[in-house]
VEXDREN-2710 file (C-alpha; in Angstrom, 1 decimal):
% VEXDREN-2710
k/r/px/py/pz
1/UNK/-17.5/8.2/8.1
2/UNK/-21.0/9.8/7.3
3/UNK/-21.0/11.4/3.8
4/UNK/-20.6/14.6/3.0
5/UNK/-24.2/15.4/2.4
6/UNK/-24.9/14.6/5.7
7/UNK/-22.5/16.7/7.3
8/UNK/-23.6/19.4/5.4
9/UNK/-27.5/19.2/6.1
10/UNK/-26.8/18.6/9.6
11/UNK/-24.0/21.1/10.1
12/UNK/-26.2/23.8/8.7
13/UNK/-28.1/24.2/12.2
14/UNK/-25.3/25.6/13.5
15/UNK/-26.4/29.1/11.5
16/UNK/-28.9/29.2/14.0
17/UNK/-26.8/29.6/16.8
18/UNK/-24.8/32.0/15.0
19/UNK/-27.4/34.1/14.5
20/UNK/-27.6/34.7/18.2
21/UNK/-23.8/35.0/18.9
22/UNK/-23.8/37.7/16.1
23/UNK/-26.3/39.6/17.7
24/UNK/-24.8/39.6/21.1
25/UNK/-21.1/39.6/20.5
26/UNK/-21.2/42.3/17.9
27/UNK/-24.8/44.7/18.0
28/UNK/-26.5/44.6/21.2
29/UNK/-24.0/46.7/23.6
30/UNK/-23.6/48.8/20.7
31/UNK/-27.1/49.4/19.9
32/UNK/-28.4/50.0/23.3
33/UNK/-25.8/51.8/24.7
34/UNK/-24.2/54.0/22.0
35/UNK/-27.5/54.4/19.9
36/UNK/-30.3/54.0/22.3
37/UNK/-28.4/55.6/25.5
38/UNK/-29.0/53.1/27.8
39/UNK/-26.8/52.7/30.5
40/UNK/-23.6/50.4/30.1
41/UNK/-23.5/48.8/33.9
42/UNK/-27.2/48.4/33.0
43/UNK/-26.8/47.2/29.8
44/UNK/-24.1/44.2/30.7
45/UNK/-26.1/43.7/33.6
46/UNK/-29.3/42.5/31.8
47/UNK/-27.3/40.4/29.4
48/UNK/-25.7/38.7/31.9
49/UNK/-28.8/37.6/33.7
50/UNK/-30.2/36.7/30.4
51/UNK/-26.9/34.5/30.0
52/UNK/-28.0/33.0/33.7
53/UNK/-31.6/32.0/32.6
54/UNK/-29.7/30.3/29.4
55/UNK/-27.2/28.4/31.2
56/UNK/-30.2/27.1/33.7
57/UNK/-32.1/26.2/30.5
58/UNK/-29.4/24.2/28.9
59/UNK/-29.7/21.3/31.4
60/UNK/-33.3/21.7/31.8
61/UNK/-33.6/21.2/28.0
62/UNK/-31.0/18.4/27.8
63/UNK/-32.8/16.2/30.2
64/UNK/-36.0/16.7/28.9
65/UNK/-34.6/15.7/25.1
66/UNK/-32.9/12.7/26.7
67/UNK/-36.2/11.5/28.0
68/UNK/-38.6/12.3/25.3
69/UNK/-40.3/9.1/24.2
70/UNK/-41.5/9.8/20.4
71/UNK/-42.1/8.0/17.2
72/UNK/-40.0/10.9/15.7
73/UNK/-36.8/10.3/18.3
74/UNK/-35.5/12.6/21.3
75/UNK/-33.9/15.6/19.1
76/UNK/-36.6/16.3/16.4
77/UNK/-39.4/17.3/18.1
78/UNK/-37.6/19.8/19.9
79/UNK/-35.7/21.5/17.1
80/UNK/-39.3/21.5/15.0
81/UNK/-41.0/23.5/17.3
82/UNK/-38.5/26.0/18.1
83/UNK/-38.0/27.2/14.7
84/UNK/-40.8/30.2/14.3
85/UNK/-40.5/31.6/18.2
86/UNK/-36.8/31.5/18.0
87/UNK/-36.6/34.0/14.6
88/UNK/-39.8/36.2/15.8
89/UNK/-37.3/36.9/19.1
90/UNK/-34.4/38.4/16.8
91/UNK/-37.3/40.9/15.5
92/UNK/-38.5/42.0/18.8
93/UNK/-35.3/42.4/20.0
94/UNK/-33.9/44.7/17.4
95/UNK/-37.2/46.8/17.3
96/UNK/-38.2/48.5/20.7
97/UNK/-40.7/50.9/20.3
98/UNK/-40.1/54.8/20.2
99/UNK/-42.2/55.1/23.3
100/UNK/-39.6/53.0/25.3
101/UNK/-36.7/54.4/24.3
102/UNK/-36.9/57.6/26.2
103/UNK/-37.3/55.5/29.6
104/UNK/-34.1/53.8/31.0
105/UNK/-36.5/51.0/32.9
106/UNK/-38.9/50.4/30.1
107/UNK/-36.1/49.8/27.6
108/UNK/-34.1/47.7/30.3
109/UNK/-37.5/45.7/30.6
110/UNK/-37.3/45.0/26.6
111/UNK/-34.2/44.2/26.3
112/UNK/-34.2/41.6/29.2
113/UNK/-37.7/40.0/27.7
114/UNK/-36.8/39.6/24.4
115/UNK/-33.2/38.0/25.6
116/UNK/-34.7/35.6/27.6
117/UNK/-37.3/34.8/24.7
118/UNK/-34.2/34.4/22.4
119/UNK/-31.8/32.2/24.3
120/UNK/-34.7/29.9/25.5
121/UNK/-35.7/29.3/21.6
122/UNK/-32.3/29.1/20.6
123/UNK/-31.6/26.2/23.9
124/UNK/-34.3/24.2/22.4
125/UNK/-33.1/24.1/19.0
126/UNK/-29.3/23.8/19.5
127/UNK/-29.2/21.2/22.6
128/UNK/-30.9/18.3/20.9
129/UNK/-29.2/19.5/17.7
130/UNK/-26.2/19.0/19.0
131/UNK/-26.8/15.8/20.8
132/UNK/-28.2/14.2/17.2
133/UNK/-24.5/14.3/16.4
134/UNK/-23.8/11.5/18.6
135/UNK/-26.5/9.6/17.2
136/UNK/-25.4/10.5/13.7
137/UNK/-22.3/8.3/14.0
138/UNK/-20.1/6.7/16.6
139/UNK/-16.9/6.7/14.4
140/UNK/-13.9/8.5/16.3
141/UNK/-12.9/10.8/13.5
142/UNK/-16.5/10.8/12.0
143/UNK/-17.5/12.8/15.3
144/UNK/-15.3/15.2/14.7
145/UNK/-16.2/15.6/10.8
146/UNK/-19.7/16.0/11.7
147/UNK/-19.4/18.2/15.0
148/UNK/-17.2/20.2/12.5
149/UNK/-19.8/20.8/10.1
150/UNK/-22.0/22.2/12.3
151/UNK/-18.8/24.5/13.9
152/UNK/-17.6/25.5/10.2
153/UNK/-21.8/26.9/9.9
154/UNK/-21.8/28.8/13.3
155/UNK/-18.2/30.5/12.6
156/UNK/-18.9/31.2/8.7
157/UNK/-22.4/32.6/10.1
158/UNK/-21.0/34.0/13.1
159/UNK/-19.0/36.1/10.9
160/UNK/-20.8/36.8/7.5
161/UNK/-24.1/37.9/9.0
162/UNK/-22.6/41.0/10.7
163/UNK/-20.2/41.5/7.6
164/UNK/-22.9/41.6/5.0
165/UNK/-25.2/43.3/7.2
166/UNK/-22.7/45.9/7.9
167/UNK/-22.1/46.5/4.0
168/UNK/-25.8/46.4/3.4
169/UNK/-27.7/47.2/6.3
170/UNK/-25.3/49.8/8.0
171/UNK/-23.4/51.4/5.6
172/UNK/-22.8/54.9/5.6
173/UNK/-25.5/57.0/4.2
174/UNK/-24.6/60.8/3.7
175/UNK/-21.7/60.6/5.8
176/UNK/-23.4/59.4/8.1
177/UNK/-21.9/55.9/10.0
178/UNK/-25.4/53.4/9.5
179/UNK/-24.2/51.7/13.0
180/UNK/-25.7/54.9/14.5
181/UNK/-28.9/55.2/12.8
182/UNK/-31.6/53.4/14.8
183/UNK/-33.7/52.8/12.3
184/UNK/-31.3/50.3/10.7
185/UNK/-31.5/47.7/13.3
186/UNK/-35.2/46.4/12.9
187/UNK/-33.7/45.7/9.5
188/UNK/-31.4/43.6/11.1
189/UNK/-33.3/41.6/12.9
190/UNK/-35.7/40.7/10.6
191/UNK/-32.6/39.6/8.6
192/UNK/-31.5/37.6/11.3
193/UNK/-35.2/35.8/11.4
194/UNK/-34.8/34.8/8.1
195/UNK/-31.3/33.3/8.3
196/UNK/-32.8/31.2/11.5
197/UNK/-36.1/29.9/10.0
198/UNK/-33.9/28.7/6.5
199/UNK/-31.1/27.1/8.2
200/UNK/-33.3/25.4/11.2
201/UNK/-35.6/24.1/8.8
202/UNK/-32.8/22.3/6.1
203/UNK/-31.2/20.9/9.2
204/UNK/-34.2/19.7/10.8
205/UNK/-36.1/18.1/7.4
206/UNK/-32.8/17.3/6.6
207/UNK/-31.6/15.0/9.3
208/UNK/-34.9/13.2/9.5
209/UNK/-33.9/9.9/8.4
210/UNK/-31.3/9.9/11.8
211/UNK/-34.4/10.5/13.9
212/UNK/-34.6/7.1/16.2
213/UNK/-37.7/6.1/17.5
214/UNK/-37.5/6.6/21.5
215/UNK/-41.0/4.9/22.5
216/UNK/-40.0/1.7/23.9
217/UNK/-36.0/3.1/24.9
218/UNK/-35.6/2.9/28.5
219/UNK/-35.3/6.2/30.8
220/UNK/-31.9/7.3/32.2
221/UNK/-32.5/5.7/35.6
222/UNK/-32.0/8.0/38.7
223/UNK/-29.9/7.2/41.2
224/UNK/-32.6/8.0/44.2
225/UNK/-35.9/10.0/45.0
226/UNK/-35.7/13.6/43.9
227/UNK/-35.1/16.5/41.5
228/UNK/-34.4/14.2/38.0
229/UNK/-32.3/17.3/36.2
230/UNK/-30.3/17.4/39.3
231/UNK/-29.3/13.7/39.3
232/UNK/-29.0/13.5/35.9
233/UNK/-26.4/16.6/35.7
234/UNK/-24.5/15.2/39.0
235/UNK/-24.8/11.6/36.8
236/UNK/-22.5/13.4/33.7
237/UNK/-20.1/15.4/36.4
238/UNK/-19.0/12.4/37.6
239/UNK/-17.0/11.7/34.6
240/UNK/-13.3/12.8/35.5
241/UNK/-12.7/13.7/31.9
242/UNK/-15.6/15.8/31.6
243/UNK/-14.9/17.8/35.0
244/UNK/-11.5/18.7/33.6
245/UNK/-13.4/19.4/30.1
246/UNK/-16.2/21.7/32.2
247/UNK/-13.3/23.4/33.9
248/UNK/-11.3/24.4/30.8
249/UNK/-14.6/25.5/28.8
250/UNK/-15.3/28.1/31.8
251/UNK/-12.1/29.3/32.0
252/UNK/-11.9/29.5/28.3
253/UNK/-15.0/31.3/27.5
254/UNK/-14.8/33.9/30.2
255/UNK/-12.3/34.9/27.9
256/UNK/-14.1/35.0/25.0
257/UNK/-16.9/36.5/26.4
258/UNK/-14.7/39.6/27.2
259/UNK/-13.1/39.7/23.8
260/UNK/-16.2/39.1/22.3
261/UNK/-18.4/41.8/24.5
262/UNK/-15.1/44.4/23.3
263/UNK/-14.3/43.5/19.9
264/UNK/-16.9/45.9/17.8
265/UNK/-15.9/48.4/20.5
266/UNK/-12.5/47.9/19.8
267/UNK/-12.1/47.8/16.1
268/UNK/-14.5/51.1/16.1
269/UNK/-12.6/53.1/18.6
270/UNK/-9.0/51.9/18.9
271/UNK/-8.5/51.1/15.3
272/UNK/-10.9/53.0/13.4
273/UNK/-12.2/50.7/11.1
274/UNK/-15.0/51.7/9.4
275/UNK/-18.0/49.5/8.5
276/UNK/-16.5/48.1/5.5
277/UNK/-13.2/47.4/7.3
278/UNK/-14.9/45.4/10.0
279/UNK/-17.3/43.6/7.8
280/UNK/-13.8/42.4/6.0
281/UNK/-12.2/41.4/9.3
282/UNK/-14.9/39.7/10.5
283/UNK/-15.5/37.6/7.3
284/UNK/-12.5/36.9/5.1
285/UNK/-10.0/35.7/8.2
286/UNK/-12.6/33.4/9.3
287/UNK/-13.7/32.0/6.5
288/UNK/-10.0/31.2/5.5
289/UNK/-9.7/30.0/9.3
290/UNK/-13.1/27.8/8.4
291/UNK/-11.1/26.2/5.4
292/UNK/-8.2/25.7/6.9
293/UNK/-9.0/23.6/9.9
294/UNK/-11.5/21.5/7.6
295/UNK/-8.0/20.7/5.6
296/UNK/-6.5/20.2/8.4
297/UNK/-8.6/18.4/10.6
298/UNK/-8.4/15.1/9.5
299/UNK/-4.3/14.8/8.8
300/UNK/-4.0/16.3/12.4
301/UNK/-6.3/13.8/13.4
302/UNK/-4.4/11.0/11.9
303/UNK/-1.3/11.7/14.0
304/UNK/-2.9/13.3/17.4
305/UNK/-5.3/12.8/19.9
306/UNK/-8.2/15.2/20.6
307/UNK/-7.0/16.3/23.6
308/UNK/-3.4/17.5/22.0
309/UNK/-5.2/19.3/19.4
310/UNK/-7.3/21.1/22.3
311/UNK/-3.6/22.2/24.1
312/UNK/-2.2/23.4/20.8
313/UNK/-5.1/25.3/19.9
314/UNK/-4.9/26.8/23.6
315/UNK/-1.5/27.8/23.1
316/UNK/-1.9/29.1/19.8
317/UNK/-4.8/31.7/21.5
318/UNK/-2.6/32.8/24.2
319/UNK/0.5/33.7/21.8
320/UNK/-1.8/35.7/19.8
321/UNK/-2.6/38.1/22.4
322/UNK/0.8/39.0/23.0
323/UNK/2.0/40.3/19.7
324/UNK/-0.7/42.8/18.2
325/UNK/-1.9/45.1/20.7
326/UNK/1.3/45.6/22.4
327/UNK/3.1/46.7/19.8
328/UNK/0.5/49.3/19.0
329/UNK/0.3/51.0/22.8
330/UNK/4.4/50.8/22.6
331/UNK/4.2/52.7/19.6
332/UNK/6.2/50.1/17.4
333/UNK/3.4/50.2/14.7
334/UNK/3.3/53.3/12.3
335/UNK/0.2/55.0/12.8
336/UNK/-0.3/56.6/9.6
337/UNK/-0.1/53.3/8.1
338/UNK/-3.7/52.3/8.0
339/UNK/-3.1/49.7/5.3
340/UNK/-0.6/47.7/7.5
341/UNK/-2.6/48.3/10.7
342/UNK/-5.6/46.7/8.8
343/UNK/-3.3/44.0/7.4
344/UNK/-1.9/43.0/11.0
345/UNK/-5.5/42.6/12.3
346/UNK/-6.1/40.5/9.6
347/UNK/-3.5/38.3/10.6
348/UNK/-4.6/38.2/14.3
349/UNK/-8.3/37.4/13.4
350/UNK/-7.1/34.6/11.1
351/UNK/-4.8/33.1/13.8
352/UNK/-7.6/33.6/16.7
353/UNK/-10.6/32.2/14.7
354/UNK/-8.0/29.2/13.4
355/UNK/-7.5/28.3/17.2
356/UNK/-10.6/28.8/18.3
357/UNK/-12.4/26.6/16.1
358/UNK/-10.0/23.9/16.1
359/UNK/-10.5/24.3/20.2
360/UNK/-14.1/23.9/19.7
361/UNK/-14.3/20.9/17.3
362/UNK/-12.2/18.8/19.4
363/UNK/-14.1/19.8/23.1
364/UNK/-17.4/18.9/21.4
365/UNK/-16.1/15.6/20.0
366/UNK/-14.8/14.7/23.4
367/UNK/-17.8/15.0/25.0
368/UNK/-19.2/12.5/21.9
369/UNK/-16.2/10.1/23.1
370/UNK/-17.1/10.4/26.9
371/UNK/-21.1/9.6/26.3
372/UNK/-19.1/6.3/25.2
373/UNK/-17.5/6.0/28.7
374/UNK/-20.6/6.9/30.4
375/UNK/-23.0/4.3/28.7
376/UNK/-20.4/1.7/29.9
377/UNK/-20.6/2.7/33.4
378/UNK/-24.2/3.5/33.4
379/UNK/-25.9/1.6/31.0
380/UNK/-27.9/4.6/29.3
381/UNK/-26.9/7.3/26.6
382/UNK/-27.4/11.0/27.9
383/UNK/-26.0/12.8/25.1
384/UNK/-27.9/15.8/25.5
385/UNK/-27.2/16.2/29.2
386/UNK/-23.3/16.1/28.3
387/UNK/-23.7/18.6/25.8
388/UNK/-26.1/20.9/27.9
389/UNK/-23.7/20.6/30.9
390/UNK/-21.1/21.8/28.8
391/UNK/-23.3/24.6/27.4
392/UNK/-24.2/25.3/30.9
393/UNK/-20.9/25.8/31.8
394/UNK/-19.8/27.6/28.7
395/UNK/-22.6/30.5/29.2
396/UNK/-22.5/30.7/33.2
397/UNK/-18.6/31.7/32.1
398/UNK/-19.5/34.2/29.0
399/UNK/-22.2/36.1/31.8
400/UNK/-18.8/37.4/32.7
401/UNK/-18.1/38.9/29.3
402/UNK/-21.4/41.5/29.0
403/UNK/-20.7/42.4/33.0
404/UNK/-16.7/42.9/32.2
405/UNK/-17.6/45.0/28.9
406/UNK/-20.5/46.8/30.3
407/UNK/-18.8/48.1/33.4
408/UNK/-15.4/48.6/31.5
409/UNK/-16.9/51.2/29.2
410/UNK/-18.1/53.1/32.4
411/UNK/-15.0/52.8/34.3
412/UNK/-12.8/54.0/31.2
413/UNK/-15.4/56.7/30.3
414/UNK/-16.3/55.6/26.7
415/UNK/-19.9/57.1/27.2
416/UNK/-23.1/57.2/24.8
417/UNK/-22.8/59.4/21.7
418/UNK/-18.7/59.4/20.9
419/UNK/-17.7/59.1/18.1
420/UNK/-14.5/57.2/16.5
421/UNK/-11.5/59.9/16.6
422/UNK/-13.1/62.0/19.5
423/UNK/-11.8/59.6/22.4
424/UNK/-8.6/60.4/24.3
425/UNK/-5.5/58.3/24.8
426/UNK/-6.2/57.4/28.2
427/UNK/-9.8/56.2/27.5
428/UNK/-8.1/54.2/24.2
429/UNK/-5.1/52.6/26.5
430/UNK/-8.2/51.7/28.9
431/UNK/-9.9/49.9/26.6
432/UNK/-7.1/47.8/25.3
433/UNK/-5.9/47.1/28.6
434/UNK/-9.6/46.0/29.6
435/UNK/-9.3/44.0/26.3
436/UNK/-6.4/42.4/27.8
437/UNK/-7.0/42.1/31.5
438/UNK/-10.1/40.1/30.3
439/UNK/-8.7/37.6/27.9
440/UNK/-4.9/36.7/28.9
441/UNK/-5.5/35.0/32.3
442/UNK/-8.6/32.9/31.6
443/UNK/-6.8/31.3/28.3
444/UNK/-3.8/30.4/30.3
445/UNK/-6.3/28.5/33.4
446/UNK/-7.8/26.7/30.4
447/UNK/-4.4/25.5/29.2
448/UNK/-4.0/24.3/32.8
449/UNK/-7.0/22.3/32.7
450/UNK/-6.4/21.0/29.4
451/UNK/-3.3/19.0/30.6
452/UNK/-5.5/17.0/32.6
453/UNK/-8.0/15.3/29.6
454/UNK/-6.5/12.4/28.9
455/UNK/-9.4/10.3/26.7
456/UNK/-7.7/8.6/23.8
457/UNK/-8.5/6.8/20.5
458/UNK/-7.7/4.0/22.5
459/UNK/-10.0/4.3/25.2
460/UNK/-12.6/4.9/23.0
461/UNK/-12.2/2.1/20.3
462/UNK/-12.0/-0.2/23.7
463/UNK/-15.3/0.8/25.0
464/UNK/-17.3/0.7/21.7
465/UNK/-15.5/-2.7/21.5
466/UNK/-17.1/-3.6/25.2
467/UNK/-20.4/-2.0/24.5
468/UNK/-21.0/-4.1/20.9
469/UNK/-20.0/-7.5/23.2
470/UNK/-22.2/-6.4/25.6
471/UNK/-25.4/-5.5/23.4
472/UNK/-24.6/-9.1/22.1
473/UNK/-24.9/-11.0/25.0
474/UNK/-27.9/-9.0/26.4
475/UNK/-29.5/-10.1/22.7
476/UNK/-27.9/-13.6/23.2
END
């Protein structure tokens, strides 16, 4: 089991990915549509296009990282090269020049350029960082602990960054909601940049001792002449458990994409929470969820297989979708009791974040175990290739979110400039219906895929034993 210091330093890299997720799940759709006036469908399409590139770049970076031969290993050069440009990308994303705002075409082009920039450099940092986890430890439970630390940072900063921003940067001034003031967003971009630079540097410098010089390591053998990227991707997809895991991640992340795209709008317009309340809903349930997951991860892992925890977490996500919003739409909840509505949303978010975080840890830990199976079958390790293929699938799935969210805004009639408390009941109900239709079907399909994943603790132990024996025989 890696020491706590290693887990904390490695996990710090998750904050980088969290900054990007916070930007796109909390603020981009609101900023570009409701503040700058960009058409909702156009905004959703641009974000979706950037996600397509994001998905394509993942396996490319994974292959390049696996094949890099360097005295500093296969992961750290990519991570170090990415730090400065990825931070600058957030400044550009949230600081469109005033001259562009009046033009829909120019504003759309600005959003597309900086979205591609940000996603490219987050990828060149995050994919090698993910692959590094399998090089830090090969312990069955240790992998979950290491990746759990990364996801803990990811989730914590994914909610703390917008929560802090809503409290400090987007606070109301003179009775005017700070979320609708354009001048606040460049400050948020600079804040995001600073967080990226600090935590990317911590994890890159702090994990240097785990860098394995790769100058003399063998390259992954191509099956036949042709495109190396395609061959490496197909090689990873040859694993049965990995194919089902990809199906699980695609369907679940499509639903998560829809939830993420609509969350801020639902809290703002349907529940009419102010910035302070949203900052609490974002932060405290997630903090509690991370602590609960970290406390329960080891005892649950001793008694249950990873694929079982994956299934239970998915069931929790499904059940959690079936109580709060239906109770409000059926007028069972008292409309005038704001404290009760806030408390119930708090509980909803706590359950959601616990289940989603637990699912993420188990899915990524299963991938690390699959790399052992792959090494036994092919004689080579492709950690980055597996994590990149998984991210490729996830991001293609989350294209659904912004496309769905942007289209939903136009269909239900939520127009730029509308303020909380001014929407008709039909628009509010349409927002909730869109929220449900975008989430529940995907969670159900994900549960079906999760029942097909069966790689177990005993299987991993056998694989590692056989790999050690083969290595000893080769040395003899």
